[in-house]
C-alpha positions in Angstrom: 88.4 175.6 27.9 90.5 177.6 25.4 93.5 175.9 23.7 96.8 177.7 23.0 99.8 175.9 21.8 98.6 172.6 22.9 97.7 173.6 26.4 94.3 174.0 27.8 94.1 177.4 29.5 91.3 178.3 32.0 88.2 180.1 30.7 87.0 182.1 33.7 90.3 183.7 34.7 91.8 186.9 33.1 93.8 186.2 30.1 96.9 187.7 31.8 96.7 184.8 34.4 95.6 182.3 32.0 98.6 182.6 29.8 100.7 181.5 32.7 99.4 178.1 32.4 101.8 177.8 29.3 105.2 176.5 30.5 107.8 179.2 29.8 105.2 182.1 30.1 105.5 183.9 33.3 103.9 187.2 34.5 106.3 189.5 32.7 106.1 187.6 29.4 102.2 187.3 29.6 101.8 191.1 30.1 104.4 191.7 27.2 102.5 189.4 24.9 99.1 191.1 25.6 100.7 194.6 25.2 102.2 193.7 21.8 98.9 192.0 20.6 96.8 194.9 21.8 94.5 192.7 24.0 93.2 194.1 27.3 94.8 192.0 30.2 91.6 192.4 32.3 89.4 190.5 29.8 88.4 186.9 30.6 89.6 184.1 28.4 86.0 183.0 27.5 85.4 186.5 26.1 88.2 186.3 23.6 87.4 185.3 20.0 89.3 183.0 17.8 91.0 185.7 16.0 92.5 187.1 19.2 93.6 183.8 20.5 95.3 183.0 17.2 97.1 186.4 17.3 98.5 185.5 20.7 99.8 182.1 19.5 101.2 183.7 16.2 103.0 186.3 18.3 104.6 183.6 20.3 105.7 181.7 17.3 106.9 184.7 15.4 108.9 186.0 18.3 110.4 182.5 18.6 109.7 182.3 22.4 110.5 178.8 23.7 107.5 177.2 25.3 106.3 173.9 26.3 108.0 170.9 24.7 110.9 172.8 23.1 111.8 174.6 26.4 111.5 171.3 28.4 113.7 169.6 25.8 116.3 172.5 25.9 116.5 172.3 29.8 116.9 168.5 29.9 119.6 168.7 27.3 121.4 171.3 29.2 121.4 169.1 32.3 122.5 166.1 30.4 125.4 168.0 28.9 126.5 169.1 32.4 126.3 165.5 33.6 128.2 164.1 30.6 131.1 166.4 30.9 131.2 165.5 34.7 131.3 169.2 35.8 130.6 170.1 39.4 127.1 171.3 38.7 126.3 168.2 36.6 127.4 166.0 39.5 125.3 167.9 42.0 122.3 167.4 39.7 123.0 163.5 39.4 123.3 163.2 43.2 120.2 165.3 44.1 122.1 167.9 46.2 121.8 171.7 46.0 123.6 173.0 42.8 124.1 176.8 43.7 126.4 176.6 46.7 123.9 176.3 49.4 124.9 174.5 52.8 123.7 170.8 53.1 124.6 170.0 56.7 121.5 171.4 58.3 119.2 172.5 55.4 118.6 171.4 51.8 115.7 169.1 52.7 113.8 170.0 49.7 116.6 168.8 47.4 117.9 165.9 49.5 114.4 164.5 50.5 113.2 163.4 53.9 115.6 162.5 56.8 117.0 159.0 56.7 117.5 158.0 60.3 120.4 155.8 61.0 119.8 153.6 64.1 122.2 151.8 66.4 121.8 148.2 66.6 122.6 146.7 70.1 123.7 143.2 70.9 121.4 141.4 73.4 
């Protein structure tokens, strides 16, 4: 497996799809990186030499693209900031409820988790 920015990327896949294994690099950014470095997106990762792999990582570093640990840290800091100032979005994150105005009466199972059935206890 090839290693870029501390991440093992798959060898047998095309480089355009292998780059997406890096947190913070999606389809658009992967094609932009390959276009800027002049690497054919249809080549497999195992066919690239060390110089081409280093040019990809150098491009990401030079353009100051936030990936992996830095990006994860920035996102968690943003969420902690929202929670510390007790704003609406921060409270929704804390309680595990939908943040962007979705309804919660019938849907929102992804965010709220499984149903918690409340049973009735009868006296015998």
